[in-house]
C-alpha positions in Angstrom: 101.6 124.1 138.8 105.4 124.1 139.6 107.8 122.7 136.7 111.3 121.0 137.5 112.8 122.8 134.4 111.4 125.2 131.7 112.0 122.6 129.1 111.1 119.6 131.2 107.8 118.3 131.9 106.3 119.1 135.5 106.5 117.3 138.4 103.2 115.7 139.0 101.2 118.6 140.6 98.4 120.4 139.9 96.8 123.5 141.4 93.3 124.3 141.2 91.6 127.7 141.0 90.0 126.5 144.1 93.0 126.3 146.0 95.6 123.9 147.3 98.3 122.0 145.6 98.3 118.3 144.9 100.8 115.7 144.6 99.9 113.0 142.2 100.5 109.8 140.9 99.5 109.8 137.4 97.1 106.8 135.6 98.9 106.8 132.4 102.6 107.2 133.4 104.8 104.9 131.4 102.6 104.9 128.3 104.2 106.7 125.3 101.8 108.3 122.7 102.9 109.6 119.1 100.5 112.4 118.1 100.5 113.2 114.4 97.3 115.3 114.6 96.1 118.5 113.5 93.4 121.2 114.0 91.0 119.9 117.2 89.6 116.5 117.3 92.9 114.6 117.3 95.0 116.9 119.5 92.2 117.2 122.0 92.2 113.4 122.6 95.9 113.2 123.0 95.9 116.2 125.6 93.6 114.1 127.7 96.2 111.2 127.4 99.1 113.8 128.4 96.6 115.2 131.4 96.5 111.3 132.7 100.3 111.2 132.5 101.1 109.8 129.3 104.0 110.8 127.6 102.8 112.5 124.3 105.2 113.4 121.8 103.5 115.7 118.9 104.8 115.4 115.7 104.5 118.5 113.5 105.4 119.6 110.1 108.4 121.9 109.5 106.0 124.6 109.5 104.2 123.5 112.6 100.3 122.9 113.2 98.0 125.0 111.4 96.5 126.2 114.8 99.8 127.6 115.7 99.2 130.4 113.0 95.7 130.8 111.7 93.9 131.3 115.2 96.1 134.2 115.9 95.5 136.0 112.1 91.4 135.3 112.7 91.6 136.9 116.3 93.1 140.2 114.7 91.2 140.0 112.0 88.3 140.2 114.5 90.1 142.6 116.6 90.2 140.4 119.5 92.9 140.9 121.9 94.7 137.8 123.8 97.5 137.3 125.7 98.4 133.8 123.9 97.2 131.6 121.6 94.7 129.7 123.7 93.7 127.5 120.9 97.1 126.0 120.5 98.0 126.1 124.2 94.5 124.1 125.3 95.0 121.7 122.7 98.8 121.2 123.1 99.5 121.2 126.7 101.1 118.1 128.6 103.1 117.3 125.5 106.4 117.6 124.0 107.0 118.5 120.5 109.1 117.5 117.5 109.1 118.5 113.9 109.7 116.2 110.8 109.4 116.1 107.4 107.4 113.2 106.6 107.4 113.5 102.8 111.0 112.3 103.2 112.2 109.0 103.9 114.6 110.0 106.4 111.7 111.5 108.4 109.4 108.3 108.2 112.5 106.4 109.5 112.1 108.6 112.5 108.8 107.7 113.1 109.6 104.2 112.6 112.1 104.2 115.5 109.7 106.0 117.5 107.0 103.6 117.0 108.8 100.7 118.2 109.4 102.4 121.3 105.8 103.6 121.8 102.6 102.1 122.8 99.9 104.5 120.9 100.0 106.3 117.4 97.4 109.1 116.7 96.4 110.5 113.4 93.4 112.4 112.1 94.3 113.0 108.3 92.1 112.1 105.6 91.8 108.6 104.6 94.6 107.2 102.6 96.8 110.1 103.9 99.0 107.8 106.1 99.1 104.9 104.0 100.8 106.9 101.0 103.5 108.5 103.3 104.1 104.9 104.7 102.5 105.4 108.1 99.5 103.7 107.9 98.4 100.8 110.7 100.1 98.0 108.4 103.6 100.1 108.2 103.9 100.7 112.1 102.5 97.2 112.7 105.8 96.2 111.3 108.0 98.0 113.8 105.8 97.4 116.5 103.0 94.5 116.6 101.7 95.6 119.6 101.2 99.1 118.8 97.8 100.7 119.2 97.1 102.8 115.8 94.3 105.6 116.5 92.5 107.1 113.5 89.9 109.7 113.7 87.9 110.8 110.6 84.8 112.7 109.6 82.3 109.9 108.9 84.1 106.7 109.5 86.6 104.3 108.0 84.1 102.7 105.5 81.4 103.9 103.5 80.9 106.0 100.4 82.0 109.3 101.8 84.7 107.5 104.5 87.6 109.6 102.1 85.8 112.8 102.5 87.5 116.0 104.4 85.8 116.9 107.6 85.7 119.8 110.2 83.6 120.3 112.9 81.2 122.0 111.2 80.7 118.8 109.1 80.2 116.8 112.1 77.5 118.9 113.4 75.7 118.9 110.4 76.0 115.1 109.4 75.0 114.0 112.6 71.8 115.8 112.7 71.9 117.5 115.8 72.0 121.2 114.3 68.1 120.1 113.4 67.6 118.8 117.0 68.4 122.3 118.5 65.5 125.2 119.0 61.9 124.8 118.5 59.8 123.1 115.7 60.3 125.8 113.2 63.9 126.6 114.2 66.2 126.3 111.0 69.3 124.1 111.8 71.7 125.7 114.3 75.4 125.9 114.2 76.9 125.2 117.8 80.2 127.6 118.5 83.3 125.7 120.0 84.2 122.9 117.9 81.6 120.6 119.9 81.8 118.0 117.3 85.7 118.0 117.7 85.5 117.9 121.3 83.0 115.0 121.3 85.5 113.3 118.5 88.3 114.0 120.8 86.7 112.1 124.1 85.6 109.1 122.1 88.9 109.1 120.2 90.6 108.8 123.9 88.0 106.3 125.1 88.9 104.2 122.4 92.3 104.2 122.7 92.2 103.3 126.6 90.2 100.5 125.8 92.5 99.5 123.4 95.4 99.7 125.9 93.0 97.5 128.5 92.8 94.8 125.7 96.5 94.6 125.0 97.3 94.3 128.8 94.6 91.2 129.0 95.2 89.9 125.9 98.6 91.1 124.6 97.7 92.1 121.2 97.9 95.7 119.5 95.2 96.8 117.1 93.7 99.5 115.0 91.1 101.8 116.4 88.8 104.4 114.3 86.6 106.8 115.5 84.7 109.7 113.6 83.0 112.8 114.1 79.6 111.1 112.9 79.6 108.1 115.1 80.6 110.4 118.1 78.1 112.7 117.6 75.5 109.9 117.0 76.3 108.4 120.2 76.2 111.8 121.9 72.6 111.9 121.0 72.1 108.2 121.5 68.5 108.5 123.0 67.3 111.0 120.5 68.7 108.5 117.3 67.3 105.5 119.2 63.7 107.2 119.5 63.9 107.8 115.7 64.7 104.2 115.0 61.9 102.9 117.4 58.8 105.4 116.5 60.1 106.1 112.9 60.0 109.9 113.8 62.2 112.6 116.0 61.3 113.3 119.5 59.1 116.3 119.3 60.8 119.6 119.6 58.7 122.6 121.3 59.6 126.0 121.9 59.9 126.8 125.6 56.4 128.7 125.4 54.8 125.5 124.7 56.6 122.5 126.4 54.0 119.9 128.0 55.7 120.2 131.6 55.9 123.8 132.6 58.2 122.6 135.6 60.7 121.2 133.0 61.6 124.6 131.4 63.6 128.0 131.8 62.6 131.4 132.8 63.7 134.7 132.7 64.1 136.6 136.1 63.7 140.4 136.8 67.4 141.0 136.5 67.4 139.1 133.3 69.0 136.1 134.4 67.6 132.8 133.7 66.7 129.9 135.8 66.2 126.5 134.9 63.4 124.0 136.5 64.2 120.2 136.1 61.0 118.4 137.8 60.7 115.6 135.4 57.8 114.1 137.7 56.0 117.3 138.3 52.8 116.1 140.4 55.3 115.6 143.2 56.4 119.1 143.4 53.2 120.8 142.2 51.9 121.7 145.9 55.0 123.1 147.1 55.9 124.8 144.0 52.4 126.9 143.7 53.1 127.9 147.3 56.7 129.0 146.6 55.8 131.0 143.2 52.3 132.4 145.3 50.1 130.9 142.9 48.0 128.6 145.4 44.8 129.5 143.6 45.9 127.4 140.5 47.0 124.1 142.4 43.4 122.8 142.3 42.3 124.4 139.0 41.2 121.9 136.7 43.6 122.9 133.8 46.7 122.4 135.9 45.8 120.3 139.2 48.1 117.2 137.5 50.6 116.5 134.7 48.4 115.5 132.0 46.0 118.8 132.3 49.3 120.9 132.6 50.6 119.3 129.4 47.2 120.1 127.6 47.1 123.7 128.9 51.1 124.6 129.2 50.5 127.5 126.9 48.3 129.1 129.5 50.4 128.2 132.3 53.9 129.2 131.1 52.9 132.9 130.8 51.9 132.9 134.3 55.1 131.5 135.3 56.9 134.0 133.2 55.1 136.8 134.8 55.9 135.5 138.4 59.6 135.0 137.7 60.0 138.1 136.2 58.6 139.9 139.3 62.0 139.4 141.3 65.6 138.6 141.0 67.1 135.1 140.1 68.9 135.0 143.8 65.8 135.8 145.5 64.0 132.9 143.5 66.9 130.8 144.3 66.5 131.3 147.9 62.8 130.8 147.7 62.8 127.6 146.2 65.9 126.2 148.2 63.8 126.9 151.4 60.3 126.2 149.6 60.8 122.3 149.2 63.1 119.8 147.6 63.2 121.4 143.8 65.2 120.4 140.9 66.7 123.6 139.7 69.6 125.7 138.6 71.0 128.7 137.4 71.5 129.2 133.4 75.0 130.1 133.0 76.6 131.8 129.9 80.3 131.0 129.2 81.7 134.1 131.1 79.5 132.8 134.2 81.3 129.6 134.6 84.5 131.4 135.2 83.4 132.2 138.6 81.1 129.3 139.2 82.3 127.8 142.3 80.9 124.2 141.1 83.3 124.3 138.2 86.2 125.8 140.3 86.2 123.5 143.2 85.7 120.5 141.3 89.3 121.5 139.2 87.4 122.1 136.0 89.1 125.3 135.7 92.8 125.4 136.8 95.4 128.1 137.5 98.8 127.2 135.5 101.7 128.8 136.0 103.1 129.2 132.7 106.6 129.8 132.4 106.7 132.6 130.0 103.1 134.0 130.6 103.0 134.1 134.4 99.8 132.4 135.8 97.1 131.9 133.5 93.6 130.2 133.8 93.1 127.1 131.7 90.6 124.6 131.2 91.4 121.8 134.1 90.4 118.2 133.6 86.9 116.6 133.5 86.8 113.8 136.3 88.3 113.2 139.6 90.4 110.2 140.6 91.0 109.4 144.4 94.5 108.0 144.0 95.7 109.0 140.6 94.3 112.4 140.0 94.7 113.9 136.5 95.9 117.3 135.3 97.9 119.7 133.2 101.5 118.4 133.0 103.3 121.1 130.9 102.9 124.3 128.7 102.4 123.6 125.1 105.6 123.1 123.6 107.3 126.0 121.4 107.8 124.4 117.7 110.4 121.6 117.7 111.4 122.1 120.9 112.0 118.4 122.1 113.2 117.2 118.8 116.9 116.7 119.6 116.0 115.5 123.1 113.4 113.0 121.7 115.8 111.8 118.6 118.7 111.6 121.3 117.1 109.7 124.1 114.5 107.6 122.6 115.6 106.7 118.8 119.3 106.7 120.0 120.4 109.1 117.4 124.0 110.7 117.6 124.6 114.4 118.1 126.1 114.2 114.7 123.4 112.2 113.1 120.9 114.8 114.5 122.9 117.6 113.1 123.1 115.8 109.7 119.0 115.8 109.9 118.9 119.2 110.7 121.1 120.3 107.9 118.9 118.2 105.4 115.8 119.9 106.7 114.5 116.5 107.8 113.8 117.9 111.1 
């Protein structure tokens, strides 16, 4: 990415790690978003809007988003070295940054003036916090009736726990996904990486985009609410619906006992894993036996068709384990590719993704020319658009980097007024 100036937003250009520079028209150009969010769920949603071309103005306290400080401390405590604060950079790229003391009326007045000139306001604080500060939907609606006010919470805006605090871990726990992992006797499992926050962010950006379309069609602003709980339930939509219909969860099986051995993962000779995905296994059984060198089992009464294999999977899976363990994965990939129209893929760990050509060539990983750090690898954008492709617009802002510019150009404050706000520590 090449920037037109160190403090300015970049010219709409993105460089994928696969090579090539793409000049872009951005789908959300002209949309202004006020981002009063912290940690991950809210900031990730506004990152997506910024990558789509919206002008995102991140409102931080005078001390800054907690992600600026706590993550480096955690990394230091764990003796992990990194060139930069990947957490804050990833969650706040493509944004401008201002600081305000929102406990002061003068700080809130700045927000009101910004809201009057903006399309979207996003916050992810506990229920009641925004309202107590005079920054609730009804407050901002007075200054801009057509504003989209987006709020993200742990458990939704209604119900007995609607005011309870939540982090990602709580979203995993409350949604049931921790018990959906592993085998039948596996205790609840945590998932690293802020998965509930990420899913909550995706749902939040989805809700905002929907509200923007409704405003364009109907001329109305509105409040939208998303939560960890609702987002993670939707992620597991089929599982949740199955419980509602069958009054019990879908069966969990250890990989050694799954009813369809052709829908399973296997360890190869080089300790790399391969995943099979033949949901209709009878279509593939003949060719699969040939590739695996187990032709004698093709017509075995225990395995000759799907229902038989399901009854006897605990006998077949050890055979397949032994066969896959006899060759390195690359050889099995070649044999499967040449031996039939099979459905399979490699099992990546997270470090494998960094060199996966599919991730690189589709722009899911990007090379970013950071003005301070030089060329760094960073997460790209998760989908493609042929005429208005999205991508990273700028590095994460330094603390208060765009405060003066924003107050002057958008709110109309004079240089003297800005200096007075600074002296009073409102900004």
